[in-house]
N, C-alpha and C positions, 0 to 999 in steps of 0.2 A: 582566385582572389584570396583575401586574407581569411584565415581560420579563426583569428581572435585569441591567439596564445598570449598569456600575460607573463612577461619576464619577471623574475624575482628582483625587487629593488635592492640597491646596495645601501645598507644602513651605515651610519657613522660609527666607526669602531670605538670601543671603549679604550681610553689611554692605557688602562691596565693590560689589556690584550696586546697592545702594541709593545709595551715594555716586556711582557712575557715572550713575545716573538723575538725581540732584540736579544734577550737572554739566551734563547735557543739558537739564534743565528750566529751570535758572537760568543764563542766558548769562554773567553777570558774577559767578559764584560765586567765582572765583579773584581777583577784583578786591579789593585790600586796603581801599580807601577805602569801597566799597559794603558789604563785610562788616563793617567796623568800625562803620558806622552801624546795621547790622541786629543786631549782637551786643550793643548797649548795652541796659541795663535801661530799662524804661518810667518816665517821669516826667511830671508835669503832668496836664492833663486828657486824657480819652480822645481827643478830637479831635487832640491832639498826636501820639499814638502809634498812632492807628487804621490808617494805611497799613502800618506795620511789623507790626502784629498780623495784618492781613489777609494779608500776605505769608507769615508763618509758619503761620497757620492753613490757608491754601490749599495750601501746600507739604506740610504733614503729611497733610492729607486726600488729596491727589493720590498721595502715596507709598502710603498705606494702600489706596487703590482700585487702584492699579497692581499691587501685590503681593498684593492681596486679604487684607490683614491685618485681622482682626476685633479682635484683642487688641492693646492699645497699652500699653507700659511706659515711664514717664518716664525711668527709668534707661537703658533701651536707646536712647531717642530722643536723650538727651544724649551718652552715651558712644560710640555707634556711628554714629548717623545724621549728626549735625551737629558732630562733633568735628574741628576743624581744627588739627592739631598741638598738641593739648592744650588748645585754647581752645574753649569751648562758649558758646552764647548765654546771656547773663545774664537775658534777658527770657523764657526758655523756660518757667519755672515760672508766670509771670504769664500767658503765652499759654495754657497748658494749663488754668489756673484759669478763665480767661474762657471757653474752649471747654467746660469742664465746666458752668459757670453757664448757658451758652446752649444746652446740650443736644447739642452736637456729639459729646461723649464722655460715657460713663456708667460709674460704678464697677461692676465685674463683680458685686459682691455684690447689687446692686439688680435684676439680671436672672437670676442663678442661682436655682434653686428648691430650697431646703433642706427644703421641707415634704414629708412622706411622701405617697405616692400612693394610699393606701388609707384607707378610713374616711370617714364623712359629715362629721366635724369638719374633716378636712383639706381637703375640698372647699369648705367655708365659708371657711376661711382662704385658699384659692386664689382664690376669687371676690373676696374683699376685696382681696387683693394685686393681682390683675389690674385691679380698678377703680382702685387707686392708680396703677398704671402708665399707665392711660389718661389720668389727670389730668395726668400729666407725669412725665418721667424723674427729676426732681430732687426729693428730699425734704428734704435738708439741704444747705446751702451751706458748704463748708469754707473756712477762711481761708488754707490753703496746700495744696500738692500734695506727697504723700509719694512719694519716688523709687521705693519698692518697691510702690506701688499698681499695680493692673492695671485698665485702662479698656477699654471696648468702644466702637469707632468705629461710631456709629449708622448712618451712610450705608452703610458696608460690610455691616453686619448686615442692613439692609433689602435690599441686593442679594443677599445669601446666601439670605435667606428667599424672595425672588422666584425665585432660581435653583432652590431646592428644589421649589417649587410647579410650576415649569415642567418640571423633571425628572420629577416624579410625573405630570404631565399627559400626558407622552409615553408612560408605561407603564401608565396606567389610562384606562378609557373611561367612568367614572362621574363624578358630581359631587363625590365625595369618595374619598379613598384611606386605607386602613388598612394600616399597616406596623408591624413590631416596632421596639422602641426601638433594638435593635442595628443594624437596617437604617437607621433614622433617623440614627444616628451615622455609619454608613458613607457615607451620601450627603453628610453635612456634612464628612467628612474620612476619615482612615484611622488611627484609634487615637491614643493619647497623651493626657496630661492636658490639654494645650492644646486639642486637638480636642474632647475631651469638654466642656470649658468652652464652646467655640464652639457645640456642638450644644445644650447646655443653655440657653445664651443665646438661640439661634434658636428653640427650643421655647417659652421664656418669652415672647419677642416675639410669636410667632404666636398663643400663647394669649391674650396681652393684646389682640391685634387681633381676637379671636373667630374665628381661622382654624384653630385646632388644639385638640385635647383629648387629654390624656394619661390613660390608664386602664390597669388591670392586672387579671389573672385569677389565681386560685389553682387550678391543675390538678395538684396535687402539687408542681409547680414554679411559682414566681411568673413569670408571663408579662406583660411590660409592652409596651404598644403605643401608637401615636399615630394619631388620626384627623385628617386634614387636609382642609379644604375646598378644592376645585380650581375653584370658581366664585366669582362675586362675592358670593354670599350667605354668611352666617356658617355655621360648621360645626354640624351637627345634633347632638342629644344622643346618647349611647351607647345602643344598643339591644341586645337579646339576640342578634340576627343579627350585629351588629358583633363581639360577643364570640366567637361561633362562627367567624367569618371570621378573627379574630386567632389563634384556636387552630389553625385549619387552616394558616394562613400560617406560624406558628411550627413546626408539624409538618413542613411542606415544607422549611423552612430546616434543621431538624435532620436530615432524611433526606438532603438535599444534602450536608451536612457529613459524614454517615456514609458516603456514597458516595465522597467524597474520601479518607477514611481507608481504605476497602476497596480502592480503586484503588491506593493507595500500598502496601498490604499485598500485593496481587497482584503488583505490580512487583518488590517485594523477594523474594517467593517465586520468581518466574520467574528473576530474576538468580541467586539462590542455587542453584536447580536446575541452571541452565546451568553455573555454576562447579563444582558437584559432579560433573557429568558430564564436564567437561573434566579434572578431577583424577582421574577413574576411580572415584569413590566413589558407586556406584549406590544403595546403601541410603539415604544422606543425600539423594541426588537424588530418590528415590521419596518420602521424607518431605516434602520441599519441594513436590513435585507434588501430594501429598494436601492439603497446606495451601492450595495454589493452587486446587485444585478446590473445597474448602470455601468459600474466599473468593469464588469465582465464583458459587457457589450462594447465598451470602448477598447478593451484589450483585444477583442476579436477583430475589430476594424484595424487596430494598429498592427496586429500580426499579419493580416491580409495585405496591408500596404507594404510592410517590411518584406514579405515574401515576393511581392511584385518587383520591388527594387532589387532584391537579390537575384531574381530571375534575369532582370535586365543586365546586371553586372556579369552574370554567368554567360549570357549570350555574347556580351562584348568580349569576355575572356576567350570563349570558343572561337569567335571571329578572328581575334588576334592570332590564335594558334593556327587556324586555317590559312590565314594570310601568310604566316611563316612557312607552312608546308607548300603553299603555292609559289612563294618566292624561291624555295629550295628546288622545286620542280623546274622553274624557269632557269635557274642557275645551271641545273644539270643539263637542260636542253641546250643552253648556250654553250656549255663546255663541249657537248657532243658535236655541235656545229663547228666550233673553233678547231677541234682536233680531227675533224672529218671522219668521225666514227659512224659506221652504218648501223641501221636498226638491227640487222641480223647479228652483228657483232655484239651489240648490247644484249640481245636476246640470248645468244650463246653464253655470254658471261653470266647472265642471270641463271641459266640452266645449270651451268657448272657450279655456281654458288649453291644452288638448291641441292644438287647431287652431293656436294661436300657436307652440307648440313644434314642430309639424310644419312650419309655414311657415318657422320659423327654420332647421330642418334642411335644407329645400329650398334656402334661400338659401345656406347654407354649402356644400351640395353643388354648387350652380351655380358658386359662387366657386372651389371646388376644381377643377371640371372645365373652367373657362374657359381658353382658350389662353394659354400663357405665352410671352413674348418674351424671356425671360432668356437663351435660347440664342444670341441675336444679340449678337455682340461689338461693343463700341464702336469698336474698332480697324477692323473691317471696314466699319462705317458711315462712319467718317472717310476711309477709303481710297476708297470709292466716291464720296464727296462731293468729294474732291480731283480725281478723274478728271473728274467733271461740271464742276467749275470750270475745268479746263484746256480742256475742249471748248468751253465758253461763251466763254472768253477768247480762244481761237484763232479763233473764228468759223467753224470747219470742221464743217459738218453731216455730212460723210462720215467723221468720225473714227471710231476703233474703238469699237464698242458694248461696254459692259461685259458680262461673262458672265451676270450676273444678268438684264439686260434682254434679252439675246439669246434667252433661253428664255421670254420673255413671249409672250402671245397676240397676235393680229393687231390687236386694238383697242388694246392697250397700245403697239404699234409706231407706230400713227397718232398716238397722244397724244405719243409721244416726238418725232416729226417736227414736230408743232405746237410743242412746247417748244423745238426747235432754231430754228424760224423766229422765235419770240418772243425767243430769245436773240440772234439776229442783229439784230433790231430794236433791242434794248437796247444792243448793242455799237456801233451807229451813232449813238447819242445822244451829244451833247456838252453839257457844262455851260456855261452862259452867265451873265453877271452880270445885275444888276437892270435896267440900261438896255436891254440887248439883249433881255431878256424883254419889256419894255414895248414895244419897237419891233416885235417879232414879233407881239405881241398887237394893236397898232394896224394892222399890215398885214392880219392875219386879219380884223379888224373891217371894214376898207375893202373887202376882197374880198367879204365877205358882203353888204355894202350894194350893191355893183355887181351881184352875182348876183341880188339881190332886185329891183333896178331892171330 
């Protein structure tokens, strides 16, 4: 089940940071000639203004990805991002309109879910709406962009959805995760209307992709939850066990919140008791100590109940894992029957696999136990080599023997003397030119002929 990791919320970036990023990203941003060409409105055919459009589109998307901005407001883009001394790009409305028409940005109303979450009729509406989203994000094409509209950057939204699934995969060990809607919003951000819109858009996007289902329970309180698929397969339908798990998770979160309140109450009672004792008011101090004792007793009961709920969730998680293992065994048995494989063949294959594993372990063990020469320093080797070169160059077989050779065995000493004799022979050699070599070869041939005669 979930470990309770808290993702870092995405703060709203300072416009100064965005302008600094633009200056780093666009090297000639302060060049008046280049900016004048980019700030003009589009005219002519698309091929005429396509490079300028690509410049603005890529810059907007890069800013949104860098600062993880899911929501995009045209008024903010004009007045804060690309405002140069009161001058704003005249082509920006056209750029946003083309981005909207090509699906780079989508109006927030098309992804937010205004449909109630209960009732069979709402489920039918939801399915129809998700089907329309799969067909494409654009339903109507406007003729202009309103400065007060709010758009969703689809590339950033996809990254946020992937991050959410990755986060849940780290805290769950099953093919799907069930969390409360408040926890879903917490992973997407940390409160506020903008973050709620981002969470709703993320949920709508995942639902349209068949990766998430939003459902609710009526247990006196309305409990809303989300089931998210963590595998490549679509999310499965909501079962009665999913509802029970959601209820238990909701109870766990409520108990954890209650523990936080009790701990705060204990801290206040303890501080008040200490302050009363320091002021000499024992009666008030005793009253605070009684309140502290009652709070501690309530805390113990709350912890006991929380542990029981977590134990039940652990048992359910283990049962799901056991069920998967059982299903895998059944699938293996079915495959054996279909391919008419005997039990002996399976046993033989397992034994061969075991032998291969043992052999691999033996190889690894032999490699680990092999002598290591890493302790020999390169500097020591170079020093011994230089000494040997000096001995060979001087032609002195009685030169000082290195300390390493002095401790060698008798056989090694004989080998060293042979090496010295060979070194002397090499030192007496002299290089000759080609004609001298041919003369020496002719003399040797003549001498051989005389000996043969």
